[in-house]
C-alpha positions as CSV (number, residue, x, y, z in Angstrom):
1,M,15.8,19.8,-129.0
2,V,19.6,19.5,-129.2
3,L,21.3,21.3,-126.3
4,S,25.0,22.2,-125.7
5,P,26.5,23.7,-122.6
6,G,28.5,26.2,-124.7
7,S,32.1,27.2,-124.2
8,D,32.0,27.3,-120.4
9,G,31.1,23.6,-120.2
10,V,28.3,24.2,-117.6
11,W,24.6,24.3,-117.9
12,G,22.2,27.3,-117.7
13,Q,22.6,30.7,-116.3
14,Y,23.6,29.4,-112.9
15,G,26.3,27.0,-114.1
16,F,25.1,23.5,-113.2
17,P,27.7,20.8,-113.8
18,K,25.1,18.4,-115.2
19,L,22.0,18.8,-117.3
20,Y,20.0,15.8,-116.0
21,N,20.6,12.7,-113.9
22,P,18.6,9.8,-115.4
23,D,19.2,7.7,-112.2
24,D,17.9,10.5,-110.0
25,P,15.6,12.9,-111.9
26,S,15.3,15.1,-108.8
27,D,19.1,15.5,-108.3
28,P,19.4,19.1,-107.1
29,D,22.9,19.4,-108.6
30,T,21.5,19.2,-112.1
31,L,19.8,21.9,-114.2
32,L,16.6,20.0,-114.8
33,G,16.6,18.3,-111.3
34,Q,14.6,21.3,-110.0
35,Y,11.6,20.2,-112.0
36,K,9.3,17.2,-112.0
37,L,9.5,16.3,-115.7
38,T,7.5,13.1,-115.9
39,T,4.2,14.9,-116.0
40,R,5.3,17.7,-118.4
41,T,4.2,18.1,-122.0
42,Q,6.8,18.6,-124.8
43,A,5.8,22.3,-124.9
44,E,6.3,22.7,-121.1
45,I,9.7,21.0,-121.2
46,L,10.7,23.3,-124.0
47,E,9.7,26.3,-122.0
48,I,11.6,25.1,-119.0
49,V,14.8,24.6,-121.1
50,E,14.4,28.0,-122.7
51,D,14.0,29.7,-119.4
52,E,16.9,27.9,-117.7
53,T,19.3,28.5,-120.5
54,S,18.5,32.2,-121.1
55,L,21.2,34.7,-120.3
56,S,23.8,31.9,-120.7
57,D,26.1,30.7,-123.5
58,D,24.2,27.4,-123.9
59,L,23.3,26.5,-127.5
60,L,19.8,25.3,-128.3
61,W,18.6,23.9,-131.7
62,I,14.9,22.9,-132.2
63,A,13.4,21.0,-135.1
64,M,10.3,18.9,-135.9
65,V,10.8,15.4,-137.2
66,D,7.9,13.8,-139.1
67,V,7.8,10.0,-138.5
68,Q,5.5,8.1,-140.9
69,M,4.6,4.5,-141.5
70,P,6.0,3.4,-144.9
71,Y,3.5,3.5,-147.8
72,L,3.3,3.3,-151.5
73,S,0.4,4.2,-153.9
74,L,-0.1,3.6,-157.6
75,N,-1.5,6.4,-159.8
76,P,-4.5,5.6,-162.1
77,I,-3.2,3.6,-165.1
78,A,-4.5,4.1,-168.7
79,G,-5.3,1.0,-170.8
80,V,-3.2,0.4,-173.8
81,G,-3.2,-1.8,-176.9
82,I,-1.1,-4.9,-177.1
83,G,2.5,-4.0,-178.0
84,E,2.1,-0.4,-176.6
85,P,4.2,0.4,-173.5
86,L,2.2,0.3,-170.2
87,E,3.3,3.3,-168.1
88,V,3.0,2.7,-164.4
89,S,3.7,5.4,-161.8
90,G,3.1,6.0,-158.1
91,T,4.1,7.8,-154.9
92,T,5.9,6.5,-151.8
93,N,7.7,7.7,-148.7
94,R,10.4,5.1,-149.1
95,E,13.9,6.5,-149.3
96,E,15.6,7.0,-152.6
97,G,17.3,3.8,-153.8
98,Y,14.8,1.5,-152.1
99,I,13.7,-1.2,-154.5
100,I,10.0,-1.5,-155.5
101,V,8.8,-4.4,-157.7
102,V,6.0,-3.8,-160.2
103,T,4.2,-6.9,-161.5
104,V,1.5,-7.2,-164.1
105,K,-0.6,-10.4,-164.1
106,G,-3.7,-11.3,-166.0
107,P,-4.3,-13.7,-168.9
108,V,-0.5,-14.0,-168.9
109,E,2.1,-12.6,-166.6
110,L,4.3,-9.9,-168.1
111,I,7.9,-9.3,-167.3
112,P,8.1,-7.4,-164.0
113,A,10.1,-4.3,-163.4
114,T,12.2,-3.1,-160.4
115,V,12.2,0.6,-159.8
116,K,13.8,3.0,-157.2
117,P,12.0,6.0,-155.9
118,E,13.2,9.5,-156.6
119,N,11.7,12.6,-154.9
120,G,8.8,10.5,-153.5
121,T,7.7,9.1,-156.9
122,F,8.5,6.0,-158.9
123,N,7.9,5.1,-162.6
124,A,8.0,1.8,-164.6
125,T,7.4,0.9,-168.2
126,I,6.1,-2.6,-168.9
127,D,6.5,-4.3,-172.2
128,T,3.1,-5.6,-173.5
129,T,4.4,-7.3,-176.6
130,D,3.6,-10.8,-175.2
131,A,0.3,-9.8,-173.6
132,K,-3.1,-11.3,-174.5
133,A,-6.2,-9.1,-174.5
134,G,-7.9,-8.8,-171.1
135,S,-7.8,-7.3,-167.7
136,Y,-4.6,-7.3,-165.7
137,I,-3.7,-6.6,-162.0
138,V,-0.8,-4.2,-161.7
139,K,0.9,-4.5,-158.2
140,A,3.6,-2.4,-156.6
141,D,5.3,-4.2,-153.7
142,D,8.1,-2.8,-151.5
143,G,8.9,-6.3,-150.1
144,A,8.0,-5.2,-146.5
145,G,4.2,-5.8,-146.7
146,N,3.3,-2.5,-148.3
147,I,1.5,-3.0,-151.6
148,D,-1.0,-1.3,-153.9
149,E,-2.9,-2.7,-156.8
150,K,-4.7,-1.3,-159.9
151,L,-6.8,-2.9,-162.6
152,V,-5.9,-2.1,-166.2
153,D,-7.2,-3.4,-169.5
154,I,-4.6,-4.3,-172.2
155,G,-5.7,-4.7,-175.9
156,V,-9.4,-4.1,-175.3
157,A,-9.8,-0.8,-173.5
158,K,-10.0,2.6,-175.0
159,A,-7.4,4.9,-173.7
160,I,-8.5,7.7,-171.5
161,F,-7.1,10.7,-169.7
162,D,-8.2,10.5,-166.1
163,T,-6.9,12.5,-163.2
164,G,-8.9,10.4,-160.7
165,T,-10.7,12.0,-157.8
166,G,-9.8,15.2,-156.0
167,T,-10.8,16.8,-152.7
168,Y,-12.1,19.8,-151.0
169,P,-11.7,22.8,-150.7
170,S,-13.5,23.6,-153.8
171,I,-15.1,26.5,-155.6
172,A,-16.3,27.4,-159.1
173,G,-13.9,29.3,-161.3
174,T,-11.7,29.2,-164.5
175,H,-8.8,26.8,-164.8
176,N,-5.9,27.3,-167.3
177,G,-3.2,24.7,-167.7
178,T,-1.7,22.0,-169.9
179,I,-2.3,18.3,-170.6
180,T,0.6,16.1,-171.9
181,T,-0.5,12.6,-173.1
182,N,1.5,9.4,-173.1
183,V,-1.0,7.5,-175.3
184,T,-3.3,8.6,-178.1
185,I,-6.7,9.2,-176.8
186,A,-10.0,9.5,-178.7
187,V,-12.1,12.2,-177.0
188,S,-15.8,12.8,-177.3
189,K,-16.7,13.6,-173.7
190,L,-15.3,15.4,-170.6
191,Y,-16.5,14.2,-167.2
192,T,-16.0,16.4,-164.1
193,Y,-15.7,14.7,-160.7
194,P,-18.2,16.5,-158.4
195,C,-17.8,17.0,-154.6
196,A,-20.2,14.7,-152.7
197,G,-23.7,16.0,-152.7
198,T,-23.1,18.8,-155.1
199,G,-23.6,19.5,-158.8
200,G,-20.0,20.1,-159.6
201,H,-19.6,20.3,-163.4
202,T,-17.7,22.0,-166.3
203,E,-19.7,24.8,-167.9
204,H,-17.3,25.5,-170.8
205,V,-14.1,23.9,-172.1
206,I,-11.6,24.9,-174.8
207,I,-8.5,22.8,-175.8
208,W,-5.6,24.1,-178.0
209,N,-2.7,22.2,-179.6
210,A,0.9,23.2,-179.1
211,S,0.7,25.5,-182.1
212,G,-2.1,27.5,-180.5
213,V,-4.8,26.1,-182.8
214,K,-8.1,25.5,-181.1
215,I,-9.0,21.8,-181.6
216,A,-12.1,21.4,-179.4
217,E,-14.7,23.5,-177.6
218,A,-17.9,22.5,-175.8
219,D,-20.6,24.0,-173.5
220,W,-22.6,22.5,-170.7
221,D,-26.1,21.3,-171.5
222,G,-27.4,21.5,-167.9
223,Y,-28.5,18.8,-165.5
224,Q,-31.1,17.2,-167.8
225,V,-29.2,14.0,-168.4
226,D,-25.8,13.8,-166.8
227,G,-24.9,17.1,-165.4
228,H,-21.3,16.2,-164.9
229,T,-20.5,15.3,-168.5
230,I,-19.9,17.6,-171.5
231,T,-20.1,16.1,-175.0
232,F,-18.1,17.6,-177.8
233,D,-20.0,18.1,-181.1
234,V,-16.9,17.0,-183.1
235,P,-14.8,14.2,-181.5
236,F,-11.1,14.6,-181.7
237,E,-7.8,13.0,-180.7
238,L,-5.1,13.8,-178.2
239,V,-2.0,12.5,-179.8
240,A,0.5,10.6,-177.7
241,N,3.5,12.6,-176.3
242,E,1.9,16.0,-177.3
243,T,1.1,18.9,-175.0
244,Y,-2.2,20.7,-175.1
245,S,-3.5,23.8,-173.4
246,Y,-6.9,23.9,-171.7
247,T,-9.4,26.4,-170.3
248,I,-12.1,24.9,-168.2
249,R,-14.8,27.0,-166.5
250,T,-16.5,25.2,-163.7
251,G,-19.7,25.6,-161.8
252,S,-20.9,24.5,-158.3
253,Y,-18.3,22.4,-156.5
254,P,-16.0,20.2,-158.7
255,Q,-13.4,18.1,-157.0
256,I,-10.0,19.7,-157.0
257,I,-6.4,18.3,-157.1
258,H,-4.4,20.7,-155.0
259,A,-1.1,20.5,-156.8
260,D,0.6,22.4,-159.6
261,S,1.2,19.2,-161.6
262,K,0.1,15.6,-161.4
263,T,0.9,12.4,-163.3
264,V,-2.4,10.7,-164.1
265,A,-3.8,7.9,-166.2
266,G,-3.0,8.9,-169.8
267,G,-0.3,11.5,-169.1
268,T,0.3,14.6,-167.0
269,I,-1.8,17.6,-166.1
270,T,-0.6,21.0,-164.8
271,C,-2.2,24.2,-163.5
272,D,-1.0,27.5,-164.8
273,T,-3.7,29.6,-163.1
274,F,-7.0,29.2,-161.4
275,V,-9.2,32.2,-160.8
276,D,-12.2,31.5,-158.5
277,T,-15.5,33.3,-158.6
278,N,-14.3,35.7,-156.0
279,G,-11.4,36.8,-158.1
280,N,-8.7,35.0,-156.1
281,T,-5.9,33.5,-158.2
282,Y,-4.1,30.2,-157.5
283,T,-1.4,28.2,-159.3
284,D,-2.1,24.8,-157.6
285,W,-5.7,24.0,-158.3
286,I,-6.3,21.3,-161.0
287,P,-9.8,20.2,-162.0
288,A,-10.5,16.5,-161.4
289,I,-11.6,15.4,-164.9
290,R,-11.8,12.5,-167.3
291,L,-11.4,12.8,-171.1
292,G,-12.4,9.9,-173.4
293,S,-15.1,8.5,-175.6
């Protein structure tokens, strides 16, 4: 609360000369001295102030301030070949302009990058020209003890498009959106992350290129082998830096990313619409999936 006595310079409807005396909380010559405040909740104190300042020219402004511990988190990182740019991204509540250092260490140490957050996210591109094939630890460090690490393969891993896990609430339905890749990905399978203890899966999937040409379609084969994976009869490629449209019809309870867009390993995925089995429509439900071979 921010409180002002208004133009008359006194407090409340009865014109107290002082709002509160910190040396004598029960001072009868103050507006709040009539109350024992030490045992009051915030809601009770607010009610007292509102009552005492009603019918007066006092000015009251109320706001909520969210105070958090600083954090940073890396998004899933897709493996790349030697010489291909390694795209690293993450989220943080550090203020804009704060410096975050991204390091990549494995068989050799690659040249680190310093990045500054914008709108709660940060991005770095690491040059892998001098890399040797193997597994690397990517670390983001804010210099104040807050770090996050991800493991990535360079030169040996097949690129994938992986949203990572999602959360509840979840329900079956039909997802429509887009996928934009930052690496070329060979695709023969689609895996759907299920909610714990459920058979969450994709029943049908279609993918179109930017020209509207259908490049892939597959149906679910049931729970016989791996009920969470669909295999495409004809493997295909998602080409780097291209945008594709998808329709994914799910069953049971797949994990959901509750956002209209997310940067993930291999690119970005968006939600245009999601219509659940009850006919409700949303624009911020993304299926948690992995495309690869």
